[in-house]
PDBQT receptor file of N, H, CA, C and O in Angstrom, charges set to zero:
ATOM      1  N   MET A   1     -46.195  66.477-140.313  1.00  0.00    +0.000 N 
ATOM      2  CA  MET A   1     -46.505  66.461-142.037  1.00  0.00    +0.000 C 
ATOM      3  C   MET A   1     -47.670  67.626-141.563  1.00  0.00    +0.000 C 
ATOM      4  O   MET A   1     -48.682  67.612-140.863  1.00  0.00    +0.000 OA
ATOM      5  N   GLU A   2     -46.972  68.571-142.310  1.00  0.00    +0.000 N 
ATOM      6  H   GLU A   2     -46.149  68.582-142.879  1.00  0.00    +0.000 HD
ATOM      7  CA  GLU A   2     -48.063  69.422-142.102  1.00  0.00    +0.000 C 
ATOM      8  C   GLU A   2     -49.069  69.804-143.290  1.00  0.00    +0.000 C 
ATOM      9  O   GLU A   2     -48.655  70.161-144.393  1.00  0.00    +0.000 OA
ATOM     10  N   SER A   3     -51.145  69.641-142.793  1.00  0.00    +0.000 N 
ATOM     11  H   SER A   3     -51.482  69.351-141.897  1.00  0.00    +0.000 HD
ATOM     12  CA  SER A   3     -51.690  69.362-143.651  1.00  0.00    +0.000 C 
ATOM     13  C   SER A   3     -51.430  70.938-144.394  1.00  0.00    +0.000 C 
ATOM     14  O   SER A   3     -50.582  71.809-144.199  1.00  0.00    +0.000 OA
ATOM     15  N   ASN A   4     -53.054  70.781-145.694  1.00  0.00    +0.000 N 
ATOM     16  H   ASN A   4     -53.743  70.073-145.852  1.00  0.00    +0.000 HD
ATOM     17  CA  ASN A   4     -53.123  71.269-146.413  1.00  0.00    +0.000 C 
ATOM     18  C   ASN A   4     -54.851  71.914-146.377  1.00  0.00    +0.000 C 
ATOM     19  O   ASN A   4     -55.724  71.262-146.949  1.00  0.00    +0.000 OA
ATOM     20  N   THR A   5     -55.234  73.354-145.584  1.00  0.00    +0.000 N 
ATOM     21  H   THR A   5     -54.525  73.884-145.119  1.00  0.00    +0.000 HD
ATOM     22  CA  THR A   5     -56.303  73.235-145.178  1.00  0.00    +0.000 C 
ATOM     23  C   THR A   5     -57.102  74.431-146.250  1.00  0.00    +0.000 C 
ATOM     24  O   THR A   5     -58.306  74.681-146.186  1.00  0.00    +0.000 OA
ATOM     25  N   VAL A   6     -56.250  75.000-147.104  1.00  0.00    +0.000 N 
ATOM     26  H   VAL A   6     -55.272  74.797-147.156  1.00  0.00    +0.000 HD
ATOM     27  CA  VAL A   6     -56.811  75.434-148.479  1.00  0.00    +0.000 C 
ATOM     28  C   VAL A   6     -57.728  74.382-149.323  1.00  0.00    +0.000 C 
ATOM     29  O   VAL A   6     -57.222  73.456-149.957  1.00  0.00    +0.000 OA
ATOM     30  N   ALA A   7     -58.896  74.584-149.274  1.00  0.00    +0.000 N 
ATOM     31  H   ALA A   7     -59.307  75.336-148.759  1.00  0.00    +0.000 HD
ATOM     32  CA  ALA A   7     -59.936  73.980-149.826  1.00  0.00    +0.000 C 
ATOM     33  C   ALA A   7     -59.638  74.073-151.117  1.00  0.00    +0.000 C 
ATOM     34  O   ALA A   7     -59.229  75.225-151.259  1.00  0.00    +0.000 OA
ATOM     35  N   LYS A   8     -59.586  73.166-152.810  1.00  0.00    +0.000 N 
ATOM     36  H   LYS A   8     -59.919  72.230-152.694  1.00  0.00    +0.000 HD
ATOM     37  CA  LYS A   8     -59.338  73.213-153.604  1.00  0.00    +0.000 C 
ATOM     38  C   LYS A   8     -61.134  73.450-154.192  1.00  0.00    +0.000 C 
ATOM     39  O   LYS A   8     -62.168  72.893-153.823  1.00  0.00    +0.000 OA
ATOM     40  N   THR A   9     -60.780  74.955-155.657  1.00  0.00    +0.000 N 
ATOM     41  H   THR A   9     -59.940  75.407-155.957  1.00  0.00    +0.000 HD
ATOM     42  CA  THR A   9     -62.295  75.321-155.814  1.00  0.00    +0.000 C 
ATOM     43  C   THR A   9     -61.825  74.822-157.439  1.00  0.00    +0.000 C 
ATOM     44  O   THR A   9     -60.984  74.082-157.947  1.00  0.00    +0.000 OA
ATOM     45  N   GLU A  10     -62.778  75.600-157.816  1.00  0.00    +0.000 N 
ATOM     46  H   GLU A  10     -63.462  76.202-157.403  1.00  0.00    +0.000 HD
ATOM     47  CA  GLU A  10     -62.907  75.505-159.783  1.00  0.00    +0.000 C 
ATOM     48  C   GLU A  10     -63.124  77.571-159.620  1.00  0.00    +0.000 C 
ATOM     49  O   GLU A  10     -63.622  78.318-158.779  1.00  0.00    +0.000 OA
ATOM     50  N   ALA A  11     -62.509  77.728-160.786  1.00  0.00    +0.000 N 
ATOM     51  H   ALA A  11     -62.105  77.120-161.469  1.00  0.00    +0.000 HD
ATOM     52  CA  ALA A  11     -62.621  79.750-161.038  1.00  0.00    +0.000 C 
ATOM     53  C   ALA A  11     -62.736  79.047-162.350  1.00  0.00    +0.000 C 
ATOM     54  O   ALA A  11     -62.195  78.098-162.918  1.00  0.00    +0.000 OA
ATOM     55  N   ALA A  12     -63.864  80.097-162.632  1.00  0.00    +0.000 N 
ATOM     56  H   ALA A  12     -64.304  80.867-162.170  1.00  0.00    +0.000 HD
ATOM     57  CA  ALA A  12     -64.502  80.989-163.875  1.00  0.00    +0.000 C 
ATOM     58  C   ALA A  12     -62.921  81.630-164.635  1.00  0.00    +0.000 C 
ATOM     59  O   ALA A  12     -62.246  82.243-163.807  1.00  0.00    +0.000 OA
ATOM     60  N   THR A  13     -62.337  81.560-165.955  1.00  0.00    +0.000 N 
ATOM     61  H   THR A  13     -62.885  81.062-166.627  1.00  0.00    +0.000 HD
ATOM     62  CA  THR A  13     -61.612  82.254-166.683  1.00  0.00    +0.000 C 
ATOM     63  C   THR A  13     -62.194  83.514-167.006  1.00  0.00    +0.000 C 
ATOM     64  O   THR A  13     -61.546  84.408-167.550  1.00  0.00    +0.000 OA
ATOM     65  N   ASP A  14     -63.499  83.626-166.664  1.00  0.00    +0.000 N 
ATOM     66  H   ASP A  14     -64.026  82.900-166.222  1.00  0.00    +0.000 HD
ATOM     67  CA  ASP A  14     -64.311  84.956-167.509  1.00  0.00    +0.000 C 
ATOM     68  C   ASP A  14     -64.470  85.942-166.454  1.00  0.00    +0.000 C 
ATOM     69  O   ASP A  14     -64.976  87.064-166.424  1.00  0.00    +0.000 OA
ATOM     70  N   ALA A  15     -63.778  85.056-165.426  1.00  0.00    +0.000 N 
ATOM     71  H   ALA A  15     -63.367  84.145-165.451  1.00  0.00    +0.000 HD
ATOM     72  CA  ALA A  15     -64.865  86.194-163.761  1.00  0.00    +0.000 C 
ATOM     73  C   ALA A  15     -64.250  87.949-164.129  1.00  0.00    +0.000 C 
ATOM     74  O   ALA A  15     -63.417  88.050-165.029  1.00  0.00    +0.000 OA
ATOM     75  N   ASP A  16     -64.645  89.044-163.500  1.00  0.00    +0.000 N 
ATOM     76  H   ASP A  16     -65.322  88.961-162.769  1.00  0.00    +0.000 HD
ATOM     77  CA  ASP A  16     -64.670  90.077-163.268  1.00  0.00    +0.000 C 
ATOM     78  C   ASP A  16     -64.362  90.318-162.112  1.00  0.00    +0.000 C 
ATOM     79  O   ASP A  16     -65.376  90.652-161.500  1.00  0.00    +0.000 OA
ATOM     80  N   VAL A  17     -63.345  90.326-161.386  1.00  0.00    +0.000 N 
ATOM     81  H   VAL A  17     -62.521  90.055-161.883  1.00  0.00    +0.000 HD
ATOM     82  CA  VAL A  17     -63.810  90.410-159.698  1.00  0.00    +0.000 C 
ATOM     83  C   VAL A  17     -62.743  91.581-159.625  1.00  0.00    +0.000 C 
ATOM     84  O   VAL A  17     -61.637  91.387-160.132  1.00  0.00    +0.000 OA
ATOM     85  N   MET A  18     -63.120  93.136-158.835  1.00  0.00    +0.000 N 
ATOM     86  H   MET A  18     -64.018  93.293-158.423  1.00  0.00    +0.000 HD
ATOM     87  CA  MET A  18     -62.911  93.820-159.019  1.00  0.00    +0.000 C 
ATOM     88  C   MET A  18     -62.573  94.071-157.249  1.00  0.00    +0.000 C 
ATOM     89  O   MET A  18     -62.642  93.109-156.483  1.00  0.00    +0.000 OA
ATOM     90  N   ALA A  19     -62.173  95.609-156.698  1.00  0.00    +0.000 N 
ATOM     91  H   ALA A  19     -62.116  96.390-157.320  1.00  0.00    +0.000 HD
ATOM     92  CA  ALA A  19     -62.432  95.503-155.154  1.00  0.00    +0.000 C 
ATOM     93  C   ALA A  19     -62.529  97.074-155.445  1.00  0.00    +0.000 C 
ATOM     94  O   ALA A  19     -62.405  97.706-156.494  1.00  0.00    +0.000 OA
ATOM     95  N   SER A  20     -62.865  97.569-153.797  1.00  0.00    +0.000 N 
ATOM     96  H   SER A  20     -62.966  97.055-152.945  1.00  0.00    +0.000 HD
ATOM     97  CA  SER A  20     -63.186  99.081-153.593  1.00  0.00    +0.000 C 
ATOM     98  C   SER A  20     -63.098  99.326-152.129  1.00  0.00    +0.000 C 
ATOM     99  O   SER A  20     -63.113  98.294-151.459  1.00  0.00    +0.000 OA
ATOM    100  N   VAL A  21     -63.023 100.264-151.578  1.00  0.00    +0.000 N 
ATOM    101  H   VAL A  21     -63.010 101.102-152.123  1.00  0.00    +0.000 HD
ATOM    102  CA  VAL A  21     -62.879 100.526-150.487  1.00  0.00    +0.000 C 
ATOM    103  C   VAL A  21     -63.863 102.270-150.360  1.00  0.00    +0.000 C 
ATOM    104  O   VAL A  21     -63.761 103.435-150.742  1.00  0.00    +0.000 OA
ATOM    105  N   GLU A  22     -65.187 100.975-149.194  1.00  0.00    +0.000 N 
ATOM    106  H   GLU A  22     -65.270 100.028-148.884  1.00  0.00    +0.000 HD
ATOM    107  CA  GLU A  22     -66.354 102.547-149.335  1.00  0.00    +0.000 C 
ATOM    108  C   GLU A  22     -65.884 103.247-147.682  1.00  0.00    +0.000 C 
ATOM    109  O   GLU A  22     -65.666 102.594-146.662  1.00  0.00    +0.000 OA
ATOM    110  N   THR A  23     -65.832 104.610-147.828  1.00  0.00    +0.000 N 
ATOM    111  H   THR A  23     -66.009 105.141-148.657  1.00  0.00    +0.000 HD
ATOM    112  CA  THR A  23     -65.775 104.910-147.050  1.00  0.00    +0.000 C 
ATOM    113  C   THR A  23     -67.244 105.995-145.848  1.00  0.00    +0.000 C 
ATOM    114  O   THR A  23     -68.291 106.245-146.445  1.00  0.00    +0.000 OA
ATOM    115  N   GLY A  24     -67.213 106.141-145.401  1.00  0.00    +0.000 N 
ATOM    116  H   GLY A  24     -66.362 105.938-144.916  1.00  0.00    +0.000 HD
ATOM    117  CA  GLY A  24     -68.109 106.789-143.932  1.00  0.00    +0.000 C 
ATOM    118  C   GLY A  24     -67.864 106.754-143.479  1.00  0.00    +0.000 C 
ATOM    119  O   GLY A  24     -66.638 106.858-143.530  1.00  0.00    +0.000 OA
ATOM    120  N   GLN A  25     -68.639 106.496-141.859  1.00  0.00    +0.000 N 
ATOM    121  H   GLN A  25     -69.635 106.411-141.818  1.00  0.00    +0.000 HD
ATOM    122  CA  GLN A  25     -67.925 105.548-140.433  1.00  0.00    +0.000 C 
ATOM    123  C   GLN A  25     -67.366 104.993-140.145  1.00  0.00    +0.000 C 
ATOM    124  O   GLN A  25     -66.639 105.145-139.162  1.00  0.00    +0.000 OA
ATOM    125  N   GLU A  26     -67.432 103.882-141.000  1.00  0.00    +0.000 N 
ATOM    126  H   GLU A  26     -68.022 103.758-141.798  1.00  0.00    +0.000 HD
ATOM    127  CA  GLU A  26     -66.547 103.027-141.014  1.00  0.00    +0.000 C 
ATOM    128  C   GLU A  26     -66.045 102.674-142.745  1.00  0.00    +0.000 C 
ATOM    129  O   GLU A  26     -66.685 102.186-143.676  1.00  0.00    +0.000 OA
ATOM    130  N   ASN A  27     -64.810 103.104-142.660  1.00  0.00    +0.000 N 
ATOM    131  H   ASN A  27     -64.290 103.500-141.903  1.00  0.00    +0.000 HD
ATOM    132  CA  ASN A  27     -64.752 102.466-144.080  1.00  0.00    +0.000 C 
ATOM    133  C   ASN A  27     -64.431 101.107-144.222  1.00  0.00    +0.000 C 
ATOM    134  O   ASN A  27     -63.610 100.506-143.529  1.00  0.00    +0.000 OA
ATOM    135  N   THR A  28     -65.429 100.406-145.591  1.00  0.00    +0.000 N 
ATOM    136  H   THR A  28     -66.096 100.894-146.154  1.00  0.00    +0.000 HD
ATOM    137  CA  THR A  28     -65.398  98.714-145.613  1.00  0.00    +0.000 C 
ATOM    138  C   THR A  28     -64.950  98.534-146.741  1.00  0.00    +0.000 C 
ATOM    139  O   THR A  28     -65.470  99.130-147.684  1.00  0.00    +0.000 OA
ATOM    140  N   LEU A  29     -63.955  97.738-146.925  1.00  0.00    +0.000 N 
ATOM    141  H   LEU A  29     -63.532  97.254-146.159  1.00  0.00    +0.000 HD
ATOM    142  CA  LEU A  29     -63.120  96.787-148.215  1.00  0.00    +0.000 C 
ATOM    143  C   LEU A  29     -64.885  95.658-148.985  1.00  0.00    +0.000 C 
ATOM    144  O   LEU A  29     -65.637  94.867-148.416  1.00  0.00    +0.000 OA
ATOM    145  N   ILE A  30     -64.846  96.195-150.449  1.00  0.00    +0.000 N 
ATOM    146  H   ILE A  30     -64.235  96.837-150.912  1.00  0.00    +0.000 HD
ATOM    147  CA  ILE A  30     -65.916  95.779-150.812  1.00  0.00    +0.000 C 
ATOM    148  C   ILE A  30     -65.327  94.604-152.080  1.00  0.00    +0.000 C 
ATOM    149  O   ILE A  30     -64.690  95.105-153.007  1.00  0.00    +0.000 OA
ATOM    150  N   ILE A  31     -65.450  93.766-152.085  1.00  0.00    +0.000 N 
ATOM    151  H   ILE A  31     -65.967  93.360-151.332  1.00  0.00    +0.000 HD
ATOM    152  CA  ILE A  31     -65.002  92.773-153.139  1.00  0.00    +0.000 C 
ATOM    153  C   ILE A  31     -65.965  92.101-153.887  1.00  0.00    +0.000 C 
ATOM    154  O   ILE A  31     -66.223  91.052-153.297  1.00  0.00    +0.000 OA
ATOM    155  N   ALA A  32     -66.840  92.248-155.255  1.00  0.00    +0.000 N 
ATOM    156  H   ALA A  32     -66.631  93.100-155.734  1.00  0.00    +0.000 HD
ATOM    157  CA  ALA A  32     -67.579  91.636-156.265  1.00  0.00    +0.000 C 
ATOM    158  C   ALA A  32     -67.114  91.170-157.478  1.00  0.00    +0.000 C 
ATOM    159  O   ALA A  32     -66.637  91.869-158.373  1.00  0.00    +0.000 OA
ATOM    160  N   ASP A  33     -67.246  90.101-157.486  1.00  0.00    +0.000 N 
ATOM    161  H   ASP A  33     -67.633  89.533-156.759  1.00  0.00    +0.000 HD
ATOM    162  CA  ASP A  33     -67.638  89.826-159.294  1.00  0.00    +0.000 C 
ATOM    163  C   ASP A  33     -68.467  90.248-159.968  1.00  0.00    +0.000 C 
ATOM    164  O   ASP A  33     -69.624  89.881-159.769  1.00  0.00    +0.000 OA
ATOM    165  N   VAL A  34     -68.132  91.265-161.109  1.00  0.00    +0.000 N 
ATOM    166  H   VAL A  34     -67.192  91.564-161.270  1.00  0.00    +0.000 HD
ATOM    167  CA  VAL A  34     -69.559  92.461-161.239  1.00  0.00    +0.000 C 
ATOM    168  C   VAL A  34     -69.985  91.210-162.995  1.00  0.00    +0.000 C 
ATOM    169  O   VAL A  34     -70.910  91.500-163.754  1.00  0.00    +0.000 OA
ATOM    170  N   SER A  35     -69.146  90.064-163.202  1.00  0.00    +0.000 N 
ATOM    171  H   SER A  35     -68.395  89.827-162.585  1.00  0.00    +0.000 HD
ATOM    172  CA  SER A  35     -69.379  89.620-164.374  1.00  0.00    +0.000 C 
ATOM    173  C   SER A  35     -71.029  88.274-163.242  1.00  0.00    +0.000 C 
ATOM    174  O   SER A  35     -71.513  87.401-163.962  1.00  0.00    +0.000 OA
ATOM    175  N   THR A  36     -71.543  88.331-161.846  1.00  0.00    +0.000 N 
ATOM    176  H   THR A  36     -71.151  89.040-161.261  1.00  0.00    +0.000 HD
ATOM    177  CA  THR A  36     -72.485  87.529-161.476  1.00  0.00    +0.000 C 
ATOM    178  C   THR A  36     -72.786  88.370-160.463  1.00  0.00    +0.000 C 
ATOM    179  O   THR A  36     -72.074  88.947-159.641  1.00  0.00    +0.000 OA
ATOM    180  N   ASP A  37     -74.666  88.338-160.765  1.00  0.00    +0.000 N 
ATOM    181  H   ASP A  37     -75.244  87.869-161.433  1.00  0.00    +0.000 HD
ATOM    182  CA  ASP A  37     -75.254  89.216-160.121  1.00  0.00    +0.000 C 
ATOM    183  C   ASP A  37     -75.428  88.771-158.620  1.00  0.00    +0.000 C 
ATOM    184  O   ASP A  37     -75.996  87.682-158.538  1.00  0.00    +0.000 OA
ATOM    185  N   GLY A  38     -75.017  89.444-157.173  1.00  0.00    +0.000 N 
ATOM    186  H   GLY A  38     -74.555  90.329-157.239  1.00  0.00    +0.000 HD
ATOM    187  CA  GLY A  38     -75.088  89.398-155.889  1.00  0.00    +0.000 C 
ATOM    188  C   GLY A  38     -73.944  88.506-155.189  1.00  0.00    +0.000 C 
ATOM    189  O   GLY A  38     -73.991  87.857-154.145  1.00  0.00    +0.000 OA
ATOM    190  N   ALA A  39     -73.034  88.668-155.996  1.00  0.00    +0.000 N 
ATOM    191  H   ALA A  39     -72.996  89.195-156.845  1.00  0.00    +0.000 HD
ATOM    192  CA  ALA A  39     -71.273  87.971-155.510  1.00  0.00    +0.000 C 
ATOM    193  C   ALA A  39     -70.658  88.530-154.982  1.00  0.00    +0.000 C 
ATOM    194  O   ALA A  39     -69.452  88.319-155.108  1.00  0.00    +0.000 OA
ATOM    195  N   TYR A  40     -71.149  89.625-154.035  1.00  0.00    +0.000 N 
ATOM    196  H   TYR A  40     -72.128  89.796-153.932  1.00  0.00    +0.000 HD
ATOM    197  CA  TYR A  40     -69.847  90.071-153.198  1.00  0.00    +0.000 C 
ATOM    198  C   TYR A  40     -69.435  89.403-151.773  1.00  0.00    +0.000 C 
ATOM    199  O   TYR A  40     -70.203  88.677-151.142  1.00  0.00    +0.000 OA
ATOM    200  N   LEU A  41     -67.798  89.828-151.246  1.00  0.00    +0.000 N 
ATOM    201  H   LEU A  41     -67.174  90.418-151.759  1.00  0.00    +0.000 HD
ATOM    202  CA  LEU A  41     -68.360  90.250-149.819  1.00  0.00    +0.000 C 
ATOM    203  C   LEU A  41     -68.145  92.115-149.689  1.00  0.00    +0.000 C 
ATOM    204  O   LEU A  41     -68.083  93.067-150.467  1.00  0.00    +0.000 OA
ATOM    205  N   THR A  42     -68.080  91.836-147.968  1.00  0.00    +0.000 N 
ATOM    206  H   THR A  42     -68.131  91.062-147.336  1.00  0.00    +0.000 HD
ATOM    207  CA  THR A  42     -67.504  93.227-147.098  1.00  0.00    +0.000 C 
ATOM    208  C   THR A  42     -67.272  92.989-146.006  1.00  0.00    +0.000 C 
ATOM    209  O   THR A  42     -67.801  92.169-145.257  1.00  0.00    +0.000 OA
ATOM    210  N   ALA A  43     -66.432  93.716-145.830  1.00  0.00    +0.000 N 
ATOM    211  H   ALA A  43     -66.002  94.383-146.439  1.00  0.00    +0.000 HD
ATOM    212  CA  ALA A  43     -65.405  94.175-144.455  1.00  0.00    +0.000 C 
ATOM    213  C   ALA A  43     -65.145  94.087-143.750  1.00  0.00    +0.000 C 
ATOM    214  O   ALA A  43     -64.663  92.961-143.619  1.00  0.00    +0.000 OA
ATOM    215  N   PRO A  44     -65.069  94.945-142.462  1.00  0.00    +0.000 N 
ATOM    216  CA  PRO A  44     -63.845  96.769-142.187  1.00  0.00    +0.000 C 
ATOM    217  C   PRO A  44     -63.091  96.627-142.777  1.00  0.00    +0.000 C 
ATOM    218  O   PRO A  44     -62.741  95.516-143.174  1.00  0.00    +0.000 OA
ATOM    219  N   LEU A  45     -62.575  97.634-143.048  1.00  0.00    +0.000 N 
ATOM    220  H   LEU A  45     -62.859  98.537-142.725  1.00  0.00    +0.000 HD
ATOM    221  CA  LEU A  45     -61.277  97.685-143.860  1.00  0.00    +0.000 C 
ATOM    222  C   LEU A  45     -60.186  97.253-142.745  1.00  0.00    +0.000 C 
ATOM    223  O   LEU A  45     -59.170  96.619-143.032  1.00  0.00    +0.000 OA
ATOM    224  N   ALA A  46     -60.514  97.668-141.467  1.00  0.00    +0.000 N 
ATOM    225  H   ALA A  46     -61.339  98.184-141.234  1.00  0.00    +0.000 HD
ATOM    226  CA  ALA A  46     -59.433  97.732-140.396  1.00  0.00    +0.000 C 
ATOM    227  C   ALA A  46     -59.265  96.189-139.860  1.00  0.00    +0.000 C 
ATOM    228  O   ALA A  46     -58.486  96.046-138.917  1.00  0.00    +0.000 OA
ATOM    229  N   ASP A  47     -59.747  95.333-140.234  1.00  0.00    +0.000 N 
ATOM    230  H   ASP A  47     -60.380  95.448-140.999  1.00  0.00    +0.000 HD
ATOM    231  CA  ASP A  47     -60.189  93.976-140.369  1.00  0.00    +0.000 C 
ATOM    232  C   ASP A  47     -59.734  93.064-142.130  1.00  0.00    +0.000 C 
ATOM    233  O   ASP A  47     -59.261  91.935-142.266  1.00  0.00    +0.000 OA
ATOM    234  N   ALA A  48     -59.950  93.652-142.766  1.00  0.00    +0.000 N 
ATOM    235  H   ALA A  48     -60.334  94.569-142.656  1.00  0.00    +0.000 HD
ATOM    236  CA  ALA A  48     -58.913  92.661-144.211  1.00  0.00    +0.000 C 
ATOM    237  C   ALA A  48     -57.264  93.065-144.520  1.00  0.00    +0.000 C 
ATOM    238  O   ALA A  48     -56.604  94.094-144.374  1.00  0.00    +0.000 OA
ATOM    239  N   ALA A  49     -56.978  91.716-145.016  1.00  0.00    +0.000 N 
ATOM    240  H   ALA A  49     -57.513  90.880-145.135  1.00  0.00    +0.000 HD
ATOM    241  CA  ALA A  49     -55.288  91.353-144.779  1.00  0.00    +0.000 C 
ATOM    242  C   ALA A  49     -54.649  92.546-146.230  1.00  0.00    +0.000 C 
ATOM    243  O   ALA A  49     -55.102  92.760-147.355  1.00  0.00    +0.000 OA
ATOM    244  N   SER A  50     -53.805  92.925-145.717  1.00  0.00    +0.000 N 
ATOM    245  H   SER A  50     -53.436  92.751-144.804  1.00  0.00    +0.000 HD
ATOM    246  CA  SER A  50     -53.126  93.906-146.761  1.00  0.00    +0.000 C 
ATOM    247  C   SER A  50     -52.463  92.620-147.163  1.00  0.00    +0.000 C 
ATOM    248  O   SER A  50     -52.476  91.501-146.651  1.00  0.00    +0.000 OA
ATOM    249  N   LEU A  51     -51.657  93.296-148.639  1.00  0.00    +0.000 N 
ATOM    250  H   LEU A  51     -51.647  94.205-149.056  1.00  0.00    +0.000 HD
ATOM    251  CA  LEU A  51     -51.073  92.594-149.521  1.00  0.00    +0.000 C 
ATOM    252  C   LEU A  51     -49.846  92.020-148.626  1.00  0.00    +0.000 C 
ATOM    253  O   LEU A  51     -49.879  90.822-148.348  1.00  0.00    +0.000 OA
ATOM    254  N   PRO A  52     -49.062  92.597-148.290  1.00  0.00    +0.000 N 
ATOM    255  CA  PRO A  52     -47.625  91.688-147.478  1.00  0.00    +0.000 C 
ATOM    256  C   PRO A  52     -48.179  90.944-146.656  1.00  0.00    +0.000 C 
ATOM    257  O   PRO A  52     -47.849  89.764-146.771  1.00  0.00    +0.000 OA
ATOM    258  N   ALA A  53     -49.109  91.239-145.631  1.00  0.00    +0.000 N 
ATOM    259  H   ALA A  53     -49.376  92.198-145.537  1.00  0.00    +0.000 HD
ATOM    260  CA  ALA A  53     -49.940  89.781-144.637  1.00  0.00    +0.000 C 
ATOM    261  C   ALA A  53     -49.584  88.680-145.195  1.00  0.00    +0.000 C 
ATOM    262  O   ALA A  53     -48.836  87.934-144.564  1.00  0.00    +0.000 OA
ATOM    263  N   TRP A  54     -50.045  88.306-146.542  1.00  0.00    +0.000 N 
ATOM    264  H   TRP A  54     -50.653  88.912-147.054  1.00  0.00    +0.000 HD
ATOM    265  CA  TRP A  54     -50.613  87.272-147.567  1.00  0.00    +0.000 C 
ATOM    266  C   TRP A  54     -49.408  86.797-148.144  1.00  0.00    +0.000 C 
ATOM    267  O   TRP A  54     -49.618  85.625-148.456  1.00  0.00    +0.000 OA
ATOM    268  N   ARG A  55     -48.129  87.158-148.473  1.00  0.00    +0.000 N 
ATOM    269  H   ARG A  55     -47.958  88.110-148.219  1.00  0.00    +0.000 HD
ATOM    270  CA  ARG A  55     -46.959  86.634-148.392  1.00  0.00    +0.000 C 
ATOM    271  C   ARG A  55     -46.922  85.419-147.416  1.00  0.00    +0.000 C 
ATOM    272  O   ARG A  55     -45.869  84.808-147.231  1.00  0.00    +0.000 OA
TER     273      ARG A  55
């Protein structure tokens, strides 16, 4: 039997999440919950998973 490694979380239904790519010396992916101060993460764009990779 395969174990499920994804932890269950509760998500706010009124969250407003956006993604953006910041260009510069290194392109960076930014994902932010704009409804909450300081709720964001960044990753080098080269390391970010593409949508087909998440399928």
